[in-house]
Backbone as CSV, one residue per row, in Angstrom:
resi,resn,N_x,N_y,N_z,CA_x,CA_y,CA_z,C_x,C_y,C_z
1,MET,0.897,-1.242,0.111,0.087,-0.165,-0.015,1.167,1.057,0.010
2,VAL,0.465,2.129,-1.010,1.591,3.390,-1.149,0.960,4.765,0.031
3,ARG,1.662,5.025,0.590,0.901,5.963,1.332,1.384,7.556,1.032
4,THR,0.196,8.202,0.917,0.734,9.619,-0.008,0.877,10.425,1.317
5,PRO,2.218,11.074,0.974,2.396,12.053,1.842,1.503,13.338,2.041
6,ALA,1.341,14.162,3.583,0.466,15.195,3.523,1.460,16.246,2.346
7,PRO,0.671,16.821,2.164,1.019,18.596,1.581,2.143,19.358,2.211
8,LEU,2.852,19.767,1.575,3.739,20.433,2.584,3.709,22.346,2.623
9,HIS,3.889,22.367,3.585,4.023,23.994,3.679,5.317,24.628,3.178
10,TRP,4.870,25.949,2.521,5.962,26.246,1.631,5.652,27.901,1.787
11,LYS,6.824,28.305,1.595,7.289,30.013,1.496,8.316,30.334,0.380
12,LEU,8.046,31.291,-0.735,8.602,31.643,-1.604,9.746,32.790,-0.797
13,VAL,11.125,32.251,-1.199,12.439,33.253,-0.586,12.647,34.074,-1.316
14,ILE,12.751,35.473,-1.519,13.558,35.858,-2.595,14.990,36.726,-1.884
15,ASP,16.189,36.347,-2.840,17.183,37.294,-2.652,16.829,39.106,-3.051
16,SER,17.541,39.408,-1.979,17.127,41.269,-1.964,18.150,41.584,-1.569
17,GLY,18.412,42.883,-2.327,19.548,43.722,-1.516,19.136,44.855,-0.269
18,ASP,17.707,44.700,-0.063,17.032,45.601,0.492,15.452,45.048,1.354
19,PRO,15.788,43.764,1.944,14.274,42.918,2.434,13.322,44.336,2.966
20,HIS,13.810,45.083,3.559,12.642,45.755,4.133,11.543,46.555,3.158
21,ALA,12.624,47.368,2.080,12.201,48.105,1.287,11.267,46.608,0.321
22,GLN,11.713,45.613,0.098,10.886,44.844,-0.676,9.876,44.376,-0.254
23,ALA,9.791,44.272,1.059,8.814,43.893,1.762,7.721,44.904,1.802
24,ASP,7.911,46.222,1.982,6.999,47.214,1.774,6.670,47.415,0.465
25,PHE,7.323,47.523,-0.538,6.811,46.946,-1.989,5.812,46.392,-2.421
26,TRP,6.430,44.977,-1.713,5.487,43.455,-2.096,3.957,43.424,-1.354
27,ALA,4.155,44.137,0.247,2.829,44.100,0.769,1.912,45.032,0.302
28,ALA,2.273,45.792,-0.619,1.658,47.179,-0.898,0.760,46.705,-2.419
29,ALA,2.084,45.914,-3.343,1.417,45.540,-4.454,0.345,44.294,-4.266
30,LEU,0.571,43.513,-3.384,-0.269,42.269,-3.533,-1.549,42.469,-2.521
31,GLY,-1.450,43.783,-1.574,-2.222,43.666,-0.707,-1.910,42.677,0.773
32,TYR,-1.015,42.624,0.754,-0.245,41.789,1.682,-0.199,42.412,2.975
33,GLU,-0.018,41.689,4.285,0.627,42.604,5.506,2.474,41.962,5.654
34,VAL,3.073,43.039,6.249,4.058,42.803,6.369,4.083,42.161,7.898
35,GLU,4.864,40.761,7.775,4.832,39.936,9.407,5.296,41.180,10.025
36,ASP,4.842,41.126,11.484,5.750,41.733,12.779,6.185,40.409,13.598
37,ASN,7.498,40.262,13.536,7.960,38.996,14.533,8.806,39.788,15.591
38,SER,8.264,40.786,16.337,9.273,41.733,17.586,8.947,41.358,18.404
39,ALA,7.778,39.994,18.750,7.746,39.468,20.263,8.835,38.577,19.937
40,LEU,8.788,37.832,19.059,9.709,36.580,19.063,11.231,36.833,18.955
41,ILE,11.512,38.111,18.385,12.687,38.726,18.265,13.279,38.962,19.953
42,GLU,12.294,39.605,20.640,12.694,40.318,21.900,12.935,38.579,22.719
43,ARG,11.974,37.758,22.613,12.370,36.815,23.176,13.650,36.133,22.674
44,LEU,13.991,35.876,21.407,15.302,35.444,21.465,16.385,36.143,21.715
45,ILE,16.221,37.070,21.467,17.490,38.210,22.491,17.159,37.956,23.736
46,ASP,16.407,37.909,24.571,16.106,37.933,26.143,16.821,36.837,26.399
47,VAL,16.762,35.497,25.658,17.398,34.309,26.258,18.987,34.105,25.394
48,GLY,19.063,35.300,24.690,20.655,35.028,24.062,20.952,34.151,23.294
49,ALA,19.760,33.866,22.236,19.563,33.187,21.253,19.937,33.918,19.743
50,VAL,20.042,35.309,19.909,20.105,36.024,18.849,20.649,37.168,19.517
51,PRO,21.553,37.645,18.973,22.355,38.995,19.545,21.532,40.533,18.911
52,ALA,21.231,41.258,19.687,21.033,42.564,19.140,21.138,43.021,18.241
53,ASP,22.681,43.208,17.940,23.195,43.600,16.763,22.452,42.670,14.940
54,LEU,21.669,41.730,14.887,21.222,41.269,14.136,19.742,41.852,13.801
55,THR,19.333,42.726,14.518,18.289,43.316,14.377,18.063,44.762,13.883
56,ILE,17.085,45.246,14.042,17.120,46.698,13.194,15.594,47.638,14.096
57,GLU,15.688,48.541,14.060,14.289,49.038,14.372,13.596,49.370,13.020
58,TRP,12.390,49.029,13.037,11.486,49.161,11.441,10.359,49.440,11.632
59,HIS,10.044,50.440,11.001,8.312,50.896,11.272,8.110,50.508,12.862
60,GLY,8.613,51.420,13.472,8.546,51.562,14.985,8.356,50.218,15.727
61,ARG,9.133,49.162,15.296,9.356,47.727,16.383,10.594,46.971,15.791
62,ARG,10.931,46.214,16.438,12.237,45.559,16.224,11.793,44.400,15.131
63,ALA,12.661,44.446,13.877,12.729,43.352,12.982,14.262,42.689,12.822
64,PHE,14.403,41.454,12.070,15.605,41.004,11.495,16.315,41.869,10.603
65,ARG,17.396,42.063,10.719,17.734,43.323,10.035,18.199,42.246,8.644
66,ASP,18.290,41.026,8.271,18.617,40.647,6.760,17.360,39.717,6.657
67,LEU,15.897,39.915,7.263,15.325,38.924,6.651,13.732,39.806,6.797
68,MET,12.835,39.420,5.943,11.527,40.027,6.364,10.210,39.587,5.478
69,ALA,9.470,39.192,6.234,8.271,38.413,5.338,7.380,39.650,5.083
70,VAL,6.160,39.145,4.365,4.841,39.622,4.128,4.357,38.208,3.825
71,ARG,2.833,38.248,4.476,1.573,37.290,3.957,0.609,37.700,3.355
72,HIS,-0.434,36.728,3.066,-1.884,37.156,2.998,-2.282,37.090,4.043
73,PRO,-3.513,38.125,4.217,-4.202,39.132,5.213,-4.727,38.049,5.702
74,ASP,-5.594,36.974,5.159,-6.817,36.385,5.632,-5.749,34.910,5.674
75,ASP,-4.505,34.476,6.050,-4.436,33.381,6.237,-4.055,33.019,7.573
76,PRO,-3.609,32.466,8.429,-3.553,31.906,9.810,-2.119,32.597,10.099
77,VAL,-1.760,32.836,11.448,-0.727,33.379,12.114,-0.495,33.034,13.006
78,ASP,1.158,32.324,12.875,1.465,32.199,14.360,1.103,33.276,15.697
79,GLU,0.310,33.202,16.369,0.616,34.426,17.565,1.800,34.646,18.246
80,GLY,2.307,33.521,18.445,3.830,33.518,19.317,4.968,34.143,18.625
81,SER,5.058,34.143,17.256,6.077,34.499,16.609,5.909,35.965,15.324
82,GLY,4.422,35.801,14.974,3.981,36.464,14.192,4.143,36.363,12.745
83,THR,4.521,34.866,12.839,4.742,34.050,11.272,3.612,34.069,10.558
84,GLY,3.635,33.959,9.139,2.210,33.539,8.448,2.526,32.355,8.142
85,LEU,1.249,31.454,8.437,1.307,30.020,7.876,0.415,29.615,7.259
86,GLY,0.383,30.472,5.812,-0.246,30.820,4.295,0.900,30.786,3.332
87,ARG,0.135,31.850,2.914,0.755,32.528,1.338,1.670,33.781,1.906
88,ARG,3.167,33.327,1.563,4.019,33.980,2.518,5.098,34.044,1.356
89,LEU,5.683,35.793,1.110,7.070,35.673,0.807,7.803,36.264,1.581
90,LEU,9.181,35.375,1.469,10.200,36.176,2.191,11.688,36.482,2.101
91,PHE,12.023,38.205,2.320,12.928,38.527,1.654,14.035,38.286,2.370
92,GLN,15.621,37.984,1.734,16.658,37.634,2.310,17.585,38.256,1.613
93,ARG,18.507,39.336,3.001,19.660,39.989,1.838,20.567,39.442,1.772
94,VAL,21.208,39.430,0.670,22.091,38.939,-0.117,23.482,39.838,-0.426
95,PRO,24.756,39.303,-0.476,25.634,40.602,-0.910,25.500,41.298,-2.152
96,GLU,24.922,39.818,-3.245,24.913,40.118,-4.784,24.101,40.688,-5.118
97,ALA,23.906,41.703,-6.105,23.132,42.276,-6.853,22.601,41.374,-8.159
98,LYS,21.154,41.718,-8.458,20.678,40.640,-9.632,21.240,41.010,-10.702
99,THR,21.393,39.971,-11.603,22.416,40.187,-12.786,21.778,39.389,-13.795
100,VAL,20.785,38.596,-13.665,19.884,37.788,-14.840,18.832,37.652,-14.699
101,LYS,18.176,37.153,-15.711,16.619,37.206,-15.592,16.409,35.981,-14.579
102,ASN,14.897,36.511,-14.013,14.359,35.432,-12.980,14.790,34.058,-13.387
103,ARG,14.415,33.073,-12.957,14.073,31.375,-13.248,12.582,31.153,-12.754
104,LEU,12.377,32.189,-11.889,10.910,32.125,-11.102,10.421,33.092,-11.218
105,HIS,8.857,33.485,-11.006,8.566,34.683,-10.936,7.156,34.422,-10.538
106,LEU,6.551,35.893,-10.214,5.201,35.654,-9.875,4.386,36.309,-11.010
107,ASP,3.015,35.930,-10.857,2.361,36.255,-11.998,1.239,36.752,-10.870
108,VAL,0.790,38.063,-11.336,-0.413,38.888,-10.551,-1.659,38.982,-11.573
109,HIS,-2.696,38.471,-10.812,-3.838,38.589,-11.475,-4.983,39.484,-11.481
110,ALA,-4.776,40.471,-12.503,-5.730,41.644,-12.219,-6.835,41.226,-12.598
111,GLY,-6.633,40.793,-13.722,-8.076,40.489,-15.003,-7.627,41.582,-16.188
112,ALA,-8.545,41.422,-17.168,-8.093,42.288,-18.457,-8.697,43.571,-17.999
113,GLU,-9.917,43.494,-17.064,-10.472,44.624,-16.919,-9.897,45.905,-16.122
114,ARG,-9.033,45.172,-15.299,-7.899,45.989,-14.500,-6.545,46.120,-14.543
115,ARG,-6.483,45.512,-15.316,-4.728,45.434,-15.896,-3.894,46.693,-15.890
116,VAL,-4.695,47.420,-17.335,-4.019,49.024,-17.334,-4.054,49.522,-15.713
117,GLU,-5.312,49.662,-15.096,-5.124,50.262,-13.583,-4.104,49.704,-12.519
118,GLU,-4.041,48.139,-12.611,-3.136,47.781,-11.797,-1.785,47.964,-12.054
119,VAL,-1.378,48.382,-13.077,0.126,48.026,-14.026,0.294,49.716,-13.915
120,GLU,-0.521,50.559,-13.539,-0.467,51.657,-13.192,-0.035,52.144,-11.821
121,ARG,-0.964,51.645,-10.877,-0.624,51.622,-9.678,0.504,50.926,-9.181
122,LEU,0.946,50.074,-9.783,2.333,49.177,-9.289,3.533,50.417,-9.978
123,ARG,3.336,50.815,-11.140,4.246,51.609,-11.278,4.329,52.727,-10.087
124,GLY,3.040,53.210,-9.978,3.409,54.264,-8.809,3.959,53.587,-7.465
125,LEU,4.184,52.413,-7.202,4.806,51.953,-6.081,5.937,51.639,-6.556
126,GLY,6.742,52.093,-7.205,8.103,51.644,-7.632,8.878,50.881,-8.974
127,ALA,7.489,49.911,-9.383,7.654,49.023,-10.716,7.934,49.795,-11.641
128,THR,8.749,49.169,-12.617,8.873,49.595,-14.194,8.311,48.527,-15.373
129,VAL,7.685,49.017,-15.976,7.308,47.965,-17.139,8.275,47.627,-17.967
130,LEU,8.528,46.532,-18.322,9.854,46.124,-19.191,9.217,45.713,-20.953
131,ARG,7.853,44.963,-20.886,7.300,45.236,-22.305,5.641,44.964,-21.980
132,GLU,5.389,44.680,-23.069,3.774,44.400,-23.134,3.611,42.845,-23.855
133,VAL,2.609,42.066,-23.713,2.918,40.587,-24.628,1.582,40.888,-24.937
134,LYS,1.189,40.552,-26.107,0.057,40.435,-26.479,0.045,38.955,-27.699
135,GLU,-0.607,37.657,-27.090,-0.117,36.659,-27.954,-1.512,35.868,-28.396
136,PRO,-1.721,35.058,-29.257,-2.986,34.410,-29.298,-3.433,33.752,-27.874
137,GLY,-2.653,33.522,-27.101,-3.079,32.758,-25.731,-3.070,33.845,-24.588
138,GLY,-2.925,35.036,-25.018,-3.439,35.630,-23.714,-2.545,37.117,-23.712
139,GLN,-2.500,38.017,-22.949,-2.213,39.469,-22.784,-1.792,39.564,-21.279
140,TRP,-0.303,40.448,-21.200,-0.167,40.380,-19.864,1.103,41.394,-19.976
141,VAL,1.498,41.892,-18.997,2.675,43.055,-19.067,3.813,42.462,-18.221
142,VAL,4.865,42.698,-18.587,6.072,42.021,-17.827,7.045,43.365,-17.232
143,MET,6.850,43.136,-16.240,7.232,44.216,-14.931,8.444,44.012,-13.980
144,ALA,9.295,44.914,-13.718,10.183,44.597,-12.484,10.082,45.440,-11.193
145,ASP,9.951,44.632,-10.184,9.927,45.059,-8.824,11.175,46.321,-8.751
146,PRO,11.310,47.083,-7.614,12.327,48.375,-7.220,13.619,47.727,-7.600
147,GLU,13.987,45.943,-6.876,15.174,45.502,-7.475,15.486,44.789,-8.883
148,GLY,14.430,44.915,-9.508,14.922,44.377,-10.670,13.968,43.136,-11.186
149,ASN,13.300,42.581,-10.161,12.826,40.974,-9.909,11.237,41.260,-11.139
150,GLU,11.602,40.467,-12.344,10.604,40.422,-12.795,9.138,39.589,-12.441
151,PHE,7.924,40.211,-13.070,6.567,39.514,-12.808,5.738,40.300,-13.883
152,CYS,4.789,39.469,-13.669,3.771,39.360,-14.719,2.870,39.955,-14.253
153,VAL,1.913,40.799,-14.889,0.657,41.422,-14.577,-0.517,40.543,-15.548
154,GLN,-0.971,40.164,-15.378,-2.117,39.176,-16.234,-3.678,40.065,-16.081
């Protein structure tokens, strides 16, 4: 008898030069919430598990210096850590800049009736339009976030 494994929980981790700015952009772009891990961070500092110099003050609360996540507002949250338990994007600081096309990207589904409006809203948040695609199978706009990561608005 073959046993089917339980589905795995996952998050998408995105390398970033400034994870906090990326979290702000993507939270606004998707209507997500920036995670508040300050209670967890305070506990970790208090027990000596994390040195305070690995944290910063950000939006009036303590945050990890090199990590910041956003989560869907309707998904559950671990109240003790502030970590989302559903759809999440985690931005992690890396030393190198983005240099080549993404191998993985997000598609943002606005719908044909809202695509133009959403593209303009995202441009106002700091995204840039790379190209517009019109093919027999569909139409979308390829954009880049403030750090150059490509994503599509469909």
